[in-house]
TORROLO-426043 format. One record per residue: residue in three letters; x, y, z of N, C-alpha, C in turn. Coordinates in steps of 0.2 Angstrom, whole numbers, padded with zeros to 4 digits, always signed. Example, Ala and Ser with C-alpha at 12.3 -4.5 7.8 and 13.67 -1.06 7.14 Angstrom:
2
ala+0066-0028+0039+0062-0022+0039+0066-0016+0039ser+0064-0011+0035+0068-0005+0036+0064+0000+0039
REM end
This chain:
120
unk+0016-0085+0015+0010-0090+0015+0004-0087+0012unk+0000-0091+0008-0006-0089+0006-0011-0088+0012unk-0016-0084+0011-0021-0083+0016-0028-0085+0013unk-0032-0089+0017-0038-0090+0015-0043-0085+0017unk-0047-0083+0012-0052-0078+0013-0059-0080+0014unk-0063-0077+0019-0070-0079+0019-0074-0072+0016unk-0080-0072+0016-0084-0066+0013-0082-0060+0017unk-0081-0061+0024-0080-0056+0028-0073-0053+0028unk-0068-0058+0027-0061-0055+0027-0060-0053+0020unk-0063-0055+0015-0063-0052+0008-0065-0045+0008unk-0071-0044+0011-0073-0037+0012-0068-0032+0015unk-0065-0035+0020-0060-0031+0024-0054-0030+0020unk-0051-0035+0017-0044-0034+0014-0044-0033+0007unk-0049-0035+0003-0049-0034-0004-0054-0028-0007unk-0061-0030-0006-0066-0025-0009-0072-0026-0005unk-0075-0021-0003-0082-0021+0001-0087-0021-0004unk-0089-0026-0007-0094-0026-0013-0101-0024-0010unk-0102-0025-0004-0109-0023-0001-0110-0016+0000unk-0104-0012+0000-0104-0005+0001-0103-0001-0005unk-0099-0004-0010-0097+0000-0016-0099-0004-0022unk-0102+0000-0027-0103-0003-0034-0097-0003-0038unk-0093+0002-0037-0087+0003-0041-0081+0000-0037unk-0076-0003-0041-0070-0007-0038-0066-0002-0034unk-0065-0004-0028-0061+0000-0023-0057-0005-0019unk-0051-0006-0022-0046-0011-0018-0044-0008-0011unk-0044-0012-0006-0043-0010+0000-0036-0012+0003unk-0032-0016-0002-0026-0018+0000-0020-0013+0000unk-0015-0014+0003-0009-0010+0003-0004-0012-0002unk-0004-0018-0004+0001-0021-0009-0004-0024-0015unk-0001-0025-0021-0004-0029-0026-0006-0036-0023unk-0011-0039-0026-0013-0045-0024-0015-0050-0029unk-0015-0056-0027-0018-0061-0032-0023-0065-0027unk-0029-0066-0030-0034-0070-0026-0036-0076-0031unk-0034-0082-0028-0035-0088-0031-0042-0091-0029unk-0046-0092-0034-0053-0095-0033-0052-0103-0034unk-0053-0107-0029-0052-0114-0030-0057-0118-0027unk-0056-0125-0027-0060-0130-0023-0056-0136-0022unk-0057-0139-0016-0053-0144-0014-0053-0150-0018unk-0059-0151-0022-0059-0157-0026-0056-0156-0033unk-0054-0150-0035-0052-0148-0041-0044-0150-0042unk-0043-0154-0047-0036-0157-0049-0032-0151-0051unk-0033-0147-0056-0029-0141-0058-0028-0136-0052unk-0033-0136-0048-0032-0131-0042-0026-0134-0037unk-0026-0140-0036-0021-0144-0032-0014-0143-0035unk-0014-0143-0042-0008-0142-0045-0004-0135-0044unk-0009-0130-0044-0006-0123-0044-0005-0121-0036unk-0008-0125-0032-0007-0123-0024+0000-0122-0022unk+0004-0127-0023+0011-0127-0021+0015-0121-0025unk+0013-0120-0031+0016-0114-0035+0014-0107-0031unk+0008-0107-0030+0006-0100-0026+0009-0100-0019unk+0010-0105-0016+0014-0105-0010+0021-0103-0011unk+0025-0105-0016+0031-0103-0018+0032-0096-0019unk+0027-0094-0023+0027-0087-0025+0025-0082-0019unk+0021-0084-0015+0020-0081-0009+0026-0079-0005unk+0030-0084-0004+0037-0084-0001+0041-0079-0005unk+0042-0080-0011+0046-0076-0016+0045-0069-0016unk+0038-0067-0016+0036-0060-0016+0034-0058-0009unk+0035-0061-0004+0033-0059+0003+0035-0051+0004unk+0030-0048+0006+0031-0040+0007+0030-0036+0001unk+0029-0040-0005+0028-0036-0011+0021-0037-0014unk+0019-0044-0014+0012-0046-0017+0009-0050-0011unk+0003-0049-0010-0001-0053-0006-0005-0058-0010unk-0005-0065-0008-0008-0070-0011-0014-0073-0007unk-0020-0073-0009-0025-0075-0005-0029-0081-0009unk-0033-0085-0005-0037-0091-0008-0044-0090-0006unk-0048-0092-0011-0055-0092-0009-0058-0098-0011unk-0061-0102-0006-0064-0109-0008-0071-0107-0011unk-0072-0109-0017-0078-0107-0020-0084-0111-0018unk-0083-0117-0015-0088-0121-0012-0090-0118-0006unk-0086-0116-0001-0088-0113+0005-0090-0105+0004unk-0088-0102-0001-0089-0095-0002-0093-0094-0009unk-0098-0097-0010-0102-0097-0016-0104-0090-0018unk-0106-0086-0013-0108-0079-0015-0102-0075-0018unk-0096-0076-0015-0090-0072-0018-0089-0075-0025unk-0089-0082-0026-0088-0084-0033-0094-0082-0038unk-0100-0081-0035-0105-0078-0040-0104-0071-0041unk-0101-0067-0037-0100-0060-0038-0095-0059-0043unk-0090-0063-0044-0085-0063-0049-0086-0067-0055unk-0092-0070-0055-0095-0074-0060-0090-0080-0062unk-0087-0083-0057-0083-0089-0057-0087-0095-0060unk-0085-0097-0066-0088-0102-0069-0084-0108-0070unk-0077-0107-0070-0072-0112-0071-0067-0111-0066unk-0064-0116-0063-0058-0115-0058-0053-0119-0060unk-0046-0118-0059-0045-0112-0055-0045-0105-0059unk-0047-0100-0055-0047-0093-0058-0043-0089-0053unk-0039-0084-0056-0035-0080-0052-0037-0073-0054unk-0038-0069-0049-0039-0062-0049-0033-0058-0048unk-0030-0055-0053-0024-0051-0052-0026-0044-0050unk-0024-0041-0045-0026-0034-0042-0020-0030-0042unk-0019-0025-0047-0014-0020-0046-0016-0015-0042unk-0011-0011-0039-0013-0005-0036-0016+0001-0040unk-0021+0004-0039-0024+0009-0043-0027+0008-0049unk-0028+0002-0051-0030+0000-0058-0036-0006-0057unk-0039-0007-0062-0044-0012-0062-0041-0019-0061unk-0044-0024-0058-0041-0031-0058-0042-0034-0064unk-0039-0040-0065-0039-0044-0071-0040-0051-0069unk-0044-0055-0072-0046-0062-0071-0042-0066-0076unk-0039-0072-0073-0036-0077-0078-0039-0083-0075unk-0041-0087-0080-0044-0094-0079-0040-0099-0081unk-0039-0105-0077-0035-0110-0079-0029-0111-0075unk-0026-0117-0075-0020-0118-0071-0014-0115-0075unk-0011-0110-0073-0006-0107-0076+0001-0110-0073unk+0006-0111-0077+0012-0113-0075+0016-0107-0071unk+0020-0108-0067+0024-0103-0062+0026-0098-0067unk+0029-0099-0072+0032-0094-0077+0027-0089-0079unk+0021-0091-0080+0015-0087-0083+0013-0082-0077unk+0012-0085-0071+0010-0082-0065+0015-0076-0063unk+0022-0078-0064+0027-0073-0062+0027-0068-0068unk+0026-0069-0074+0025-0064-0079+0019-0060-0078unk+0014-0062-0075+0008-0058-0074+0009-0054-0068unk+0013-0056-0063+0015-0052-0057+0019-0046-0060unk+0024-0047-0065+0028-0042-0067+0024-0037-0072unk+0020-0040-0076+0016-0036-0081+0010-0033-0079unk+0006-0036-0075-0001-0034-0073+0000-0030-0066unk+0003-0034-0061+0004-0031-0055+0010-0026-0054unk+0014-0026-0059+0020-0021-0060+0025-0022-0054unk+0026-0028-0052+0031-0030-0047+0036-0034-0049unk+0042-0032-0048+0048-0035-0051+0050-0041-0046unk+0053-0046-0048+0055-0051-0044+0060-0049-0039unk+0060-0050-0032+0064-0047-0027+0071-0050-0029
REM end
């Protein structure tokens, strides 16, 4: 299951941007953060794909969602100008942002290449 993040839970699980200037991922597994809005058509298209991937990669990759309308400060910190936008967070490396509604194959490929996680 994907998990929705608020500013507070983002700071706990992903990155405490109020305490650190430099990226310091707090998660135990590679992660994807989907920045979306309820009114966004392409966001609605990828939501079920992310749910499927969340089940397929359960225990290997954490998938989170951030509602950009409710969490405008988070959207601003990551300079989200267009949604959907996905932040791919590998362990021990800098995160990478992808903008646009990606098909499942492309997200799976990013999980393999960016997050370095093989399909279970």
